C-alpha positions, 0 to 999 in steps of 0.5 A: 857269696858266689859260686867261684870257679876255683883253680886247684894248684897243679903241676905239669908232671902230675895227673893226680894231685894230693893236697893236705890242708891244716887251716883255721876254717874251711874255704867259706865260699860256694865254689866249683872246680873242674876236678873231682875231689875226694876229701877225707875230713880228719878234723872238723865238723859241720854241714856240707852243701852240695848243689841242693843237698845237705850232709852233716860231716864229722872227723873220718867222713870221706866225700867225693865231690863231682867235677863242677859241682857247686859246694861249700863246707860250713864248719860248726864252729868258726875259729881263727885257730891254726889247725881248726880243720885238717883234710886230705884231698885227692883231685883228678880231672876225668876230662883231662889227661885221664879221659882216654885212659878211663875209656879203656874197655877194661875199665867199663865197670868203673865207668858205670860206677862214675856215671851212676855217681856223677853227682858225687857220693858220701863214703859208707863208714864200712869202707873208711879203713880201706879207702883212707889207707889208699889215700894215705898211700897216694899221699906218700907215693910218687910217679908210677906208684902213685898212679897204681895206688890211684887205680886201686882206689878207683877199684875199691869204689867199684866193689863197695857194698853197701853202696855209697849215698848219693851226694846230690841227684840234681843234674843241671848245667853249672851255675853262672857266677850271678846265679851262684852269688844269689844261691850262696847268699840264700844258703848262708842266710838260712844257715845263720837263721834256721833256728828262727821263725824264718818266713818266705817273705824275709828270704825273698826280700834278702834276694831282692825278689818277690815271694812268687819270683823267689819260689820259681827261682829257687825251684829252678836252681835246686829242683826242690821247693824252699820249704823242703830245703828249709825243713831238710836243713833244720832236720840235718841240724837236729840230727847233729844235736841229737848225736852230739848228746848235748841236749836236754830233751828232744822237744828242746832240740825241736824248738832250737832248730826252728820248729814251733811244735813237737808234733810238727817236728816229729812229722817233718823228721820222719818224712826227711829221715825216714824214722822218728827222732826217738828211733833215730837216736836209739839206732845211733846209740846202738851203733855206737856200742 
């Protein structure tokens, strides 16, 4: 895998591109594009990796991918079924034709918001109805009407309360193709084997580095240690299993996500999620009522 510089299909008479996709699976490669991408997941579930951060996604989640942010959506199930996923994306280039417009003094509040969330964000559930409504209007409109709906959408972002969750807070220059190829390989390798007793030496060998060189490389390109990344991935997967309801016990969730003891699982879960597995599950179930 490599971090591909993806080219979004554009037309000369469009500043904002709305794209609806019904496909067997998500684009499988770690990639980036110069446009910001607001993506509404209508059908599909799995894990979004954005720079050094992982987020579970499910139907009706909405994410803002920042310009030139390396990311990949990993579906929970690989399928060749047409319509396995369904998304609507809104693309715009803040450094293109919109650049001068976005610098207008009347849009200072919007600019502050965009600077605060320069690493993208995940939309809070409380704002799904209003934002999805604007995306629907954008999809159905053209020309000036589309730009007006786009402005309403941006205005909605500025007024959000509760505020969105940052997609990634790690700020650096876009990775080169060579770096992206290696990082994509690491992400894919860990996603396929996180349930096992994965060792640092094993992953380092896969990337043709010594364990010490691998640790330095990973920290340089993600801002976190490999152990932290692995723990966060395992807890991310554990949260998905807990909320799916498809498990026999919390202990089995722990073992199936690569932990060799329930004590260690509880400790890591609390450090990553801020609560115990039982409290996390109880809170989730109460919110579902």
